[in-house]
C-alpha positions in Angstrom: 0.0 0.0 0.0 1.3 3.4 -1.0 1.9 5.7 2.0 4.7 8.0 0.9 5.2 10.0 -2.3 8.1 11.9 -3.7 7.4 14.5 -6.4 10.5 15.3 -8.4 10.4 18.8 -10.0 9.1 21.7 -8.0 7.7 23.8 -10.9 4.1 24.7 -11.2 2.9 21.1 -11.9 5.2 19.4 -9.3 4.2 21.9 -6.6 0.5 21.3 -7.3 0.9 17.5 -7.2 2.8 17.7 -4.0 0.2 19.9 -2.4 -2.6 17.4 -3.4 -0.6 14.5 -2.1 0.0 16.0 1.3 -3.6 17.2 1.6 -4.6 13.6 0.8 -2.7 12.2 3.8 0.4 10.9 2.1 3.9 11.6 3.5 5.2 13.8 0.7 8.6 15.0 -0.3 8.9 17.8 -3.0 12.4 17.5 -4.6 14.2 19.9 -6.9 17.9 20.5 -7.4 17.2 24.3 -7.4 16.7 25.8 -4.0 15.1 28.9 -5.4 12.5 26.9 -7.2 11.8 25.0 -4.0 11.3 28.2 -2.1 8.9 29.5 -4.7 7.0 26.3 -4.7 6.7 26.4 -0.9 5.4 30.0 -1.1 2.9 29.1 -3.8 1.6 26.0 -1.8 1.2 28.1 1.3 -0.7 30.7 -0.7 -3.0 28.1 -2.2 -3.8 26.7 1.3 -4.5 30.2 2.6 -7.0 30.7 -0.2 -8.6 27.3 0.5 -9.0 28.2 4.2 -10.5 31.6 3.4 -13.0 29.9 1.1 -13.8 27.4 3.8 -12.6 24.5 1.6 -9.9 23.5 4.1 -10.0 23.7 7.9 -7.1 24.9 10.1 -6.6 21.4 11.4 -6.4 20.0 7.8 -3.9 22.7 6.9 -1.7 21.8 9.9 -1.8 18.1 9.1 -1.0 18.7 5.4 1.8 21.1 6.3 3.4 18.5 8.6 3.2 15.8 5.9 5.0 17.9 3.3 8.8 18.3 3.3 11.1 20.0 0.8 14.5 18.7 -0.4 17.3 19.4 -2.8 18.9 16.0 -2.1 17.7 13.2 -4.4 18.8 10.6 -1.8 15.9 11.7 0.4 13.4 10.4 -2.1 13.1 6.9 -0.6 9.3 6.3 -1.0 6.6 4.0 -2.2 5.8 6.2 -5.3 7.7 8.7 -7.3 6.0 11.2 -9.6 8.4 13.0 -11.8 7.4 16.4 -13.2 10.6 17.6 -14.7 11.6 18.8 -18.2 9.8 17.1 -21.1 12.8 15.2 -22.4 13.0 11.5 -22.6 16.7 11.2 -21.8 16.5 13.4 -18.7 13.5 11.5 -17.4 15.1 8.1 -17.9 18.3 9.3 -16.2 16.3 10.4 -13.2 14.4 7.1 -13.0 17.6 5.1 -13.2 19.0 7.1 -10.2 15.7 6.7 -8.3 15.8 2.9 -9.0 19.2 2.7 -7.3 17.8 4.6 -4.3 14.6 2.6 -3.9 13.7 -1.0 -4.0 11.7 -2.9 -6.6 8.5 -2.1 -4.8 8.7 1.7 -5.6 6.5 2.8 -8.5 8.0 5.2 -10.9 5.3 7.4 -12.5 5.8 10.2 -15.1 3.6 13.3 -15.4 4.7 13.5 -19.0 2.1 15.0 -21.4 3.1 13.1 -24.5 6.3 11.0 -24.2 6.0 7.2 -24.6 5.8 5.4 -21.3 6.9 2.2 -23.0 10.1 4.0 -24.2 10.6 5.6 -20.9 10.5 2.3 -19.1 13.1 0.7 -21.4 16.3 0.2 -19.5 14.8 0.8 -16.1 15.1 -2.1 -13.6 11.7 -3.7 -13.1 9.9 -1.8 -15.9 6.6 -3.2 -14.8 6.5 -0.5 -12.1 6.8 2.3 -14.6 3.6 4.1 -15.6 2.2 7.5 -16.6 0.4 9.6 -14.0 -0.7 12.7 -15.9 -2.2 15.6 -13.9 -3.6 18.7 -15.4 -2.8 22.3 -14.6 -3.5 23.6 -12.0 -3.1 20.2 -10.4 -4.6 21.2 -7.0 -7.9 22.1 -8.7 -8.2 20.0 -11.8 -10.0 16.7 -11.1 -8.8 14.6 -14.0 -5.7 12.3 -13.9 -4.7 10.0 -16.7 -3.0 6.8 -15.6 -1.1 5.5 -18.6 -0.2 1.9 -19.1 2.9 1.2 -21.1 3.6 -2.1 -22.9 5.6 -3.4 -19.8 3.5 -1.9 -17.1 2.1 -4.4 -14.6 -1.6 -4.5 -13.8 -0.7 -4.2 -10.1 1.0 -0.9 -10.8 -2.1 0.5 -12.5 -4.4 -0.7 -9.6 -2.1 1.0 -7.1 -2.1 4.3 -9.0 -5.9 4.1 -9.4 -6.1 3.9 -5.6 -3.8 6.9 -5.1 -5.8 9.0 -7.5 -9.1 8.0 -5.8 -7.6 8.8 -2.4 -6.7 12.3 -3.8 -10.5 12.7 -4.6 -9.7 13.0 -8.3 -11.2 11.2 -11.4 -9.0 8.6 -12.9 -9.0 7.6 -16.6 -6.9 4.6 -17.7 -5.2 5.2 -21.0 -3.0 3.0 -23.2 0.4 4.3 -24.3 -0.3 6.3 -27.4 0.9 9.8 -28.6 -0.8 12.5 -26.4 -2.7 9.8 -24.5 -6.4 10.9 -24.5 -6.6 14.5 -23.4 -3.6 16.1 -25.2 -4.4 14.3 -28.4 -7.9 15.7 -28.4 -7.0 19.1 -26.9 -4.0 19.7 -29.3 -6.4 21.0 -32.0 -7.8 23.6 -29.6 -4.4 25.2 -29.6 -3.2 24.4 -33.1 -6.3 25.6 -34.9 -6.6 28.8 -32.9 -2.9 29.5 -33.6 -3.6 29.0 -37.3 -6.3 31.6 -37.1 -3.8 34.0 -35.5 -1.2 33.2 -38.1 -3.7 34.0 -40.9 -4.6 37.3 -39.2 -8.3 36.5 -39.1 -8.7 38.5 -35.9 -6.7 39.5 -32.8 -5.8 37.2 -29.9 -8.2 38.8 -27.3 -11.1 38.3 -29.8 -10.2 34.6 -30.3 -10.0 34.1 -26.5 -13.4 35.8 -25.9 -15.1 33.8 -28.7 -13.9 30.5 -27.2 -14.9 31.6 -23.7 -18.3 32.6 -25.0 -18.6 29.2 -26.7 -18.2 27.6 -23.3 -14.5 27.1 -22.8 -13.4 28.2 -19.3 -10.3 29.9 -20.7 -9.3 31.0 -24.2 -6.4 29.3 -25.9 -3.9 32.1 -25.6 -4.6 32.7 -22.0 -4.3 29.0 -21.3 -1.0 28.6 -23.2 0.4 31.5 -21.2 -0.7 29.8 -18.0 0.7 26.4 -19.0 3.9 27.9 -20.4 4.6 28.3 -24.1 7.7 26.2 -23.9 5.8 23.3 -22.4 2.8 23.7 -24.8 5.1 24.0 -27.8 7.2 20.9 -26.8 4.0 18.8 -26.5 2.9 19.9 -30.0 6.3 19.1 -31.4 6.2 15.7 -29.7 2.8 14.8 -31.2 3.8 16.1 -34.6 6.8 13.7 -34.6 4.9 10.8 -33.1 2.2 11.1 -35.8 4.9 11.2 -38.6 4.5 15.0 -39.4 0.7 14.8 -39.8 -0.1 18.5 -40.8 -3.0 18.7 -38.4 -0.4 18.6 -35.5 2.0 21.1 -37.1 3.6 23.4 -34.4 2.9 27.1 -34.9 5.6 29.5 -36.0 4.0 32.2 -33.8 4.4 30.0 -30.7 7.9 29.0 -31.7 8.9 32.7 -31.9 7.5 33.2 -28.4 9.6 30.3 -27.1 12.8 31.5 -28.8 12.3 35.0 -27.4 11.8 33.7 -23.9 8.2 34.9 -23.8 6.9 31.8 -22.0 3.8 33.3 -20.4 2.9 34.1 -16.8 6.1 32.6 -15.4 8.3 35.0 -17.3 5.9 38.0 -17.2 5.4 38.0 -21.0 3.8 35.6 -23.5 0.9 36.2 -25.8 -0.1 38.8 -23.2 2.0 41.0 -20.9 2.0 40.3 -17.1 3.4 42.1 -14.1 3.5 45.5 -15.9 
């Protein structure tokens, strides 16, 4: 039974996952090699908890319990747990290297789960000791609010691993969907066209970005595509589109946008840098 969780990567997604894990009663470690990122994550989690208390969605007792369960670390050796959820850079080689190090630290019982949006779980598990314990565990941004979690089964993933992850997601009071290992899994494959088609409209100069966002929101979407890409991070969003474009053998309907590529090259990544499709912190 899973009692302890390490979240590797303290960016927006990692911090959100760690917050949820601690709130759900798991002993949780949030790891990152960068102390500044850890400090920011801690501040963001405390802010989220304060808002939850103010909205009466969390009691003072629940806050104290969660706070005690969550620790922060810059030392990978502290990540001796039952379940690891990695939320680091969207690069297969980097993720594999991390999993190999974690496999040395932990025994065969430790499940290694990736929060990847689009990379192959089957390929990620290759070369990892006991590949049956490697799976996808894909949360959505913001992780502390979004209810859906995709649990992804690679070719080598054991059924027992999937059942354990289902139990964790349910204990987190989230909705679990089991997906086979395929490009983009379910949600990102379907949602990619929400971004790609709206970026094409922008490329063609049909109308301006605020108008596109307002039209989508008036049609029922909670957030327009350009606001959402700025929140997710243009670097992350663009990388997922590139990954799917490659995985689907350059199918034109997944073609990455030149507009978004320019944003990434310029360092205009969205809210986290203060500038994206919109300007922030001005």
